[in-house]
C-alpha positions in Angstrom: 173.3 156.1 99.7 175.1 156.7 103.0 178.9 156.6 103.0 181.5 156.2 105.7 184.8 158.0 105.4 187.9 156.4 106.8 191.4 157.3 105.9 190.2 159.3 103.0 188.3 156.3 101.4 184.6 156.0 100.9 182.6 152.7 101.8 179.0 152.2 100.6 176.5 151.0 103.2 174.0 148.6 101.6 170.3 148.5 102.8 170.7 145.0 104.2 173.5 146.0 106.5 171.5 149.0 107.7 168.6 146.7 108.6 170.9 144.5 110.6 172.3 147.5 112.5 168.8 148.8 113.3 167.7 145.2 114.4 170.6 144.9 116.8 169.8 148.3 118.2 166.1 147.4 118.8 167.1 144.1 120.5 169.5 145.9 122.8 166.9 148.6 123.7 164.0 146.0 124.2 166.1 143.2 125.7 164.2 143.1 128.9 160.8 143.1 127.3 161.9 140.4 124.8 163.3 138.1 127.5 160.1 138.5 129.6 158.0 137.5 126.6 160.0 134.4 126.1 159.6 133.5 129.8 155.8 134.0 129.5 155.6 131.7 126.4 157.6 129.0 128.2 155.4 129.2 131.3 152.3 128.9 129.1 153.6 125.8 127.4 154.4 124.2 130.8 150.9 124.9 132.0 149.3 123.5 128.8 151.5 120.4 129.3 150.2 119.9 132.8 146.6 120.9 132.1 145.7 120.4 128.4 142.6 122.1 127.0 139.8 119.5 126.6 137.2 121.6 124.8 136.9 121.3 121.0 138.6 124.0 119.0 135.6 124.4 116.7 137.9 123.6 113.8 137.2 120.3 112.1 138.7 118.4 109.2 136.7 116.0 107.1 138.6 112.7 106.9 137.4 110.0 104.5 137.0 106.6 106.2 135.6 103.2 105.0 131.9 103.4 104.4 129.7 100.6 105.7 126.1 100.3 104.4 123.4 100.3 107.1 122.3 96.9 105.9 125.8 95.5 106.5 125.8 97.1 110.0 122.5 95.5 110.8 123.8 92.1 109.5 126.9 92.4 111.7 124.8 93.0 114.7 122.5 90.1 113.9 125.4 87.8 113.4 126.9 88.9 116.7 123.7 88.2 118.6 123.1 84.9 116.9 126.6 83.7 117.7 126.6 84.6 121.4 127.8 81.8 123.7 125.2 79.8 125.5 123.6 81.4 128.5 124.7 84.8 127.4 122.6 87.8 126.4 122.7 91.6 126.0 120.3 93.6 128.1 119.2 97.2 128.2 119.7 98.3 131.8 118.0 101.6 131.6 120.7 103.8 133.1 121.8 107.3 132.1 123.3 108.1 128.7 126.9 107.7 130.0 126.4 104.0 129.8 125.1 103.9 126.2 128.5 103.0 124.8 128.9 100.2 127.3 127.6 96.8 126.3 125.6 95.4 129.2 126.3 91.7 128.7 124.8 89.3 131.2 125.4 85.6 131.8 123.0 83.3 133.6 123.9 81.5 136.8 124.8 77.9 136.0 122.1 75.4 136.9 122.7 73.2 140.0 123.7 69.6 139.4 120.9 67.2 138.7 119.5 64.7 141.2 119.7 61.0 141.2 117.1 58.9 139.2 115.3 57.7 142.3 115.0 61.2 143.7 113.8 62.4 140.3 111.1 59.8 140.3 109.9 60.8 143.8 109.7 64.4 142.8 107.8 63.6 139.6 105.3 61.5 141.6 104.9 64.3 144.1 104.2 66.8 141.2 101.6 64.5 139.6 99.8 64.0 142.9 99.7 67.7 143.6 98.5 68.7 140.1 96.1 65.8 139.6 93.0 68.0 140.1 94.3 70.6 137.6 95.1 68.1 134.8 93.0 67.6 131.7 91.6 64.2 131.1 93.3 62.1 128.3 90.0 61.8 126.5 89.5 65.5 126.4 93.1 66.0 125.0 92.4 63.5 122.3 89.2 65.2 121.4 90.9 68.6 121.1 93.6 67.0 118.9 91.0 65.6 116.7 89.3 69.0 116.3 92.6 70.7 115.6 93.7 68.1 113.0 90.3 68.5 111.4 90.8 72.3 111.1 94.2 71.9 109.6 93.1 69.2 107.1 95.4 66.6 108.5 92.7 64.3 109.9 91.6 63.1 106.5 95.1 62.2 105.4 95.8 60.3 108.6 92.4 58.7 109.2 93.2 55.2 107.9 96.5 55.0 109.7 95.0 56.2 113.0 92.1 53.8 112.7 94.5 50.8 112.4 96.6 52.1 115.3 93.5 52.7 117.4 92.2 49.2 116.7 95.5 47.6 117.7 95.7 49.7 120.8 92.1 49.0 121.7 92.7 45.2 121.5 95.9 45.4 123.6 94.1 47.5 126.2 91.2 45.0 126.3 93.6 42.1 126.9 95.2 44.0 129.7 91.8 44.9 131.3 90.7 41.2 131.2 93.7 40.4 133.3 93.3 43.2 135.8 89.8 44.6 136.0 86.4 44.0 134.4 86.1 45.8 131.1 84.2 49.1 131.5 81.1 49.7 129.4 82.1 51.5 126.2 81.3 55.3 126.1 80.1 57.0 122.9 83.4 58.7 122.2 85.2 55.3 122.4 83.7 54.3 119.1 85.6 57.0 117.2 89.1 56.3 115.7 91.5 57.1 118.5 95.2 57.6 117.8 97.7 55.8 120.0 99.2 58.2 122.5 102.9 58.9 121.8 105.5 61.3 123.1 106.0 62.6 119.5 103.6 64.3 117.2 102.1 62.1 114.6 103.8 62.6 111.3 101.9 64.5 108.7 101.2 62.7 105.4 102.5 64.8 102.5 101.3 64.0 99.0 103.2 66.9 97.5 106.2 65.8 95.3 109.1 67.7 93.8 108.1 66.8 90.2 104.6 65.9 89.1 103.1 64.7 85.7 101.6 67.5 83.7 97.9 67.4 83.2 96.0 69.1 80.4 97.5 71.0 77.5 101.1 72.3 78.1 102.1 75.8 76.9 103.9 75.8 73.6 106.0 78.9 74.3 108.4 80.0 77.0 107.6 82.6 79.6 108.3 86.1 78.3 111.5 86.5 80.3 113.1 83.7 78.2 114.3 85.8 75.3 114.7 83.8 72.1 114.4 86.4 69.3 117.3 87.6 67.3 116.9 91.3 67.9 115.9 93.3 71.0 113.7 96.4 71.2 112.9 98.9 73.9 109.8 96.9 74.7 111.9 93.8 75.2 113.5 95.4 78.2 110.2 97.0 79.4 108.7 93.5 79.6 111.8 92.2 81.4 111.5 95.0 84.0 107.9 94.2 84.6 108.7 90.6 85.8 111.9 91.5 87.6 110.9 94.8 89.1 114.5 96.1 88.8 117.5 95.3 86.5 121.0 96.6 86.0 122.3 97.0 82.5 124.6 93.9 83.0 121.6 91.8 84.1 119.4 92.9 81.2 122.0 92.1 78.5 122.7 88.8 80.2 119.1 87.8 79.9 118.9 88.8 76.3 122.4 87.5 75.4 123.5 90.8 74.1 126.7 91.3 76.2 128.7 92.1 73.1 126.5 95.0 72.0 126.0 96.5 75.5 126.2 100.1 74.2 123.4 99.5 71.7 121.3 97.9 74.5 122.0 100.9 76.8 120.6 103.2 74.1 117.3 101.2 74.1 117.0 101.5 77.9 117.8 105.2 77.8 115.0 105.7 75.2 112.6 104.2 77.7 113.9 106.6 80.3 113.5 109.5 77.9 109.9 108.5 77.1 109.2 108.5 80.9 108.3 104.7 81.0 111.4 103.8 83.0 113.6 105.5 85.6 117.3 104.9 86.3 118.8 105.3 89.7 122.1 104.5 91.4 121.7 101.5 93.7 121.7 102.6 97.3 123.3 99.5 98.8 126.8 98.3 97.8 127.0 94.9 96.1 130.6 94.9 95.1 133.9 96.7 95.7 133.4 99.0 92.8 130.9 101.8 92.1 127.3 101.1 92.8 125.5 100.1 89.6 122.7 102.0 87.8 119.3 100.3 88.3 116.3 100.6 85.9 112.7 100.3 87.1 109.3 101.0 85.6 107.5 104.3 86.3 103.7 104.6 86.9 103.5 105.8 83.2 105.3 102.6 82.2 102.8 100.4 84.1 99.9 102.2 82.6 101.4 101.6 79.1 101.8 97.9 79.8 98.3 97.6 81.2 96.9 99.2 78.1 99.0 97.6 75.5 99.6 94.1 77.0 97.0 93.7 79.7 99.6 93.4 82.5 98.2 94.7 85.8 100.3 97.4 87.6 102.5 96.3 90.4 103.7 98.1 93.6 107.2 99.4 93.3 109.6 98.3 96.1 113.2 99.2 97.0 116.0 97.4 95.2 118.2 96.0 98.0 121.3 93.8 98.1 118.9 90.9 98.7 116.9 91.8 95.6 120.1 92.0 93.6 121.1 88.5 94.7 117.6 87.1 94.0 118.0 88.3 90.4 121.5 86.9 90.3 120.1 83.4 91.2 117.1 83.6 88.9 119.0 84.6 85.7 121.1 81.5 85.3 118.1 79.3 86.0 116.1 81.1 83.3 119.1 80.8 80.9 119.1 77.1 81.5 115.6 76.8 80.0 116.7 79.0 77.1 119.7 76.7 76.2 117.9 73.3 76.9 115.5 72.3 74.1 114.0 69.6 76.3 112.6 72.0 78.9 110.6 75.2 79.1 110.0 77.9 81.7 106.3 78.3 81.8 105.8 80.2 85.0 107.6 82.9 87.0 106.6 85.0 90.0 109.0 87.4 91.6 109.2 88.2 95.3 107.3 91.5 94.9 104.3 89.6 93.4 104.2 87.4 96.5 104.4 90.5 98.7 101.2 91.8 97.0 99.5 88.4 97.0 101.2 85.9 99.4 100.2 82.2 99.8 97.5 82.8 102.4 97.5 80.5 105.4 94.4 79.6 107.6 95.8 81.6 110.6 95.9 84.8 108.6 99.6 84.7 108.0 101.2 84.2 104.6 104.2 82.6 102.8 106.2 84.9 100.5 108.9 83.0 98.5 111.7 85.1 97.0 110.5 83.7 93.7 108.7 80.8 92.1 109.9 79.2 88.8 107.8 76.5 87.1 109.7 74.4 84.6 108.2 71.9 82.1 110.6 69.0 81.6 109.2 66.6 79.1 105.7 65.7 80.3 106.5 66.7 83.9 106.3 70.0 85.9 109.1 71.0 88.3 108.2 74.1 90.3 111.0 75.6 92.4 110.5 78.1 95.2 113.7 80.0 95.8 114.8 81.4 99.2 117.9 83.6 99.1 119.6 83.4 102.5 122.0 86.1 103.6 122.6 84.6 107.1 120.6 87.5 108.6 117.5 85.6 109.7 117.7 84.1 113.2 117.1 80.4 113.9 113.7 81.1 115.2 112.7 83.1 112.1 113.9 80.2 109.9 112.1 77.6 111.9 108.9 79.7 111.6 109.5 80.0 107.8 109.7 76.2 107.4 106.6 75.7 109.5 104.7 78.2 107.3 105.8 76.2 104.2 104.5 73.0 105.8 101.1 74.6 106.4 101.1 76.0 102.8 101.6 72.5 101.5 98.4 71.3 103.1 96.4 73.1 100.4 97.0 76.9 100.3 100.0 76.5 98.0 98.1 74.5 95.3 95.2 76.9 95.6 97.5 80.0 95.1 99.9 78.6 92.5 97.8 76.0 90.7 100.5 73.3 91.0 100.9 70.5 93.5 104.6 69.8 93.2 107.4 71.9 94.6 111.1 72.0 95.5 111.9 74.6 98.2 115.5 75.6 97.6 117.5 77.7 100.1 120.5 79.3 98.4 123.4 81.0 100.2 125.1 83.2 97.6 128.9 82.8 97.9 128.3 80.7 101.0 130.4 77.9 102.5 129.7 74.3 103.4 129.3 75.4 107.0 126.5 77.8 105.9 124.8 74.8 104.2 125.1 72.6 107.3 123.7 75.3 109.5 120.6 75.7 107.3 120.1 71.9 106.9 120.3 71.5 110.7 117.7 74.2 111.3 115.4 72.6 108.7 115.9 69.2 110.2 114.8 70.6 113.6 111.7 72.1 112.0 110.9 68.7 110.3 111.5 66.6 113.4 107.9 65.4 113.4 107.3 65.9 109.6 110.2 64.0 108.1 108.1 62.9 105.1 108.4 66.5 103.8 112.2 66.4 104.0 112.7 65.6 100.2 111.0 68.9 99.3 113.7 71.0 101.0 117.1 71.6 99.4 120.0 73.8 100.5 123.0 74.9 98.3 125.8 77.5 98.3 127.5 78.9 95.2 128.5 82.1 93.4 125.4 83.0 91.3 127.4 85.2 89.0 129.8 82.4 88.0 127.7 79.2 88.0 126.8 77.7 84.6 123.1 77.7 83.8 122.9 73.9 83.3 124.6 73.3 86.7 122.2 75.4 88.8 119.3 73.1 87.8 120.9 69.7 87.0 124.2 69.4 88.9 124.0 67.6 92.3 125.1 70.5 94.4 122.2 70.7 96.9 122.0 69.0 100.3 118.7 67.6 101.7 117.6 67.1 105.3 118.2 63.7 106.8 120.1 62.6 103.6 123.9 62.5 103.1 123.6 62.4 99.3 123.8 65.5 97.1 120.8 66.3 94.9 120.0 68.5 91.8 117.2 71.0 91.8 115.4 69.1 89.1 115.3 65.3 89.3 112.7 63.9 87.0 111.5 60.3 87.3 113.2 57.8 85.0 
């Protein structure tokens, strides 16, 4: 240790003091260099402030943000497009990629103000005169309508009504002709029943009802999805999965009434998974704020086992989406209603995937695919219900087309495919509002403008399928009907 001698006394120099002395000496010697370095740093900061670097630093940090499923993004886009103001649309303008983030929104030019009635009559007369040579004769139009109605099976149902109208019209026309001009010699086609020309389409006669008397011997047992035994087995859930395609554990125990022994029921499902008859997967789409549930479905080996042991034909496996989850959520309380009501039975069930494999085939080659079809026996009556789960994703045009397809199916294809002639077509909006109901009712009324006789077959309701009581889903007056201010139940049997 170094010492300093002063006035005969010795002072120790500690290492820290020595470091400070050396540091001061270095700063003194390198003062110019140090000050120049400081000036360089300050100049650099001033330059960066004026001209910041815009290139990425190649260093990224993963930041967790809110996750939105692709289906929800699509639904948002659909809702935005459906709710656009009138005369407004989005358009792809085909420019370079720099415009991709822009939303090319266009608005049509307002129409000019209309003309007076007299001017409108003059213009219409002018158009008629100019297009007279291009027009189709009235008789030819009527003949084409006759042929078209015959193809659709409408002519037979309307024949008597048309004949009466044609007779009245013919008599009125003859009276007018006597006053004006000599009556022309009847042509061959004038002897056929000829409907009176109107501005509206003649209403179709629908013989289909919501409830019909049962004919023949009725089944004595419930459909297999109505579980009434005291104990469950692994095969109980294998059978349930066949008819539902997919089930969560919570849905499965709700169907069997074993919510209080959910762990034991999970063991039975896991045994099916271990045997290779069933597979369990986490649901891809989010259906709640919590963790996505585990979903069970049958494997090809499981379908082979059911075909061999129970004679159930294999079905095509489909994805389990949020829509599928909500269809099951609506079906389960309806099925439990039959389980708890001794005066009714569920005797038929077809899930959406069964209709995808075999739709209700229409004459034009298209098909109708309900989300499910339930057939209830209530006393001596049958009450079939076709369910449509609406997530407010389909456009007005798609819904109009769906209703028109149902109208075509009711002319014969539905009875041929499902072997029943009654039906209630129930549109359900899960967790929807009264505005959602009004929107759907308005669209259905537009589709039925010329077929109002079919209005009683269509019902629209909104409720929480996870909270509704089984008896209420079928018998409570919670559904709205087109052209009717009263509320209705899904099943209303004749008194």
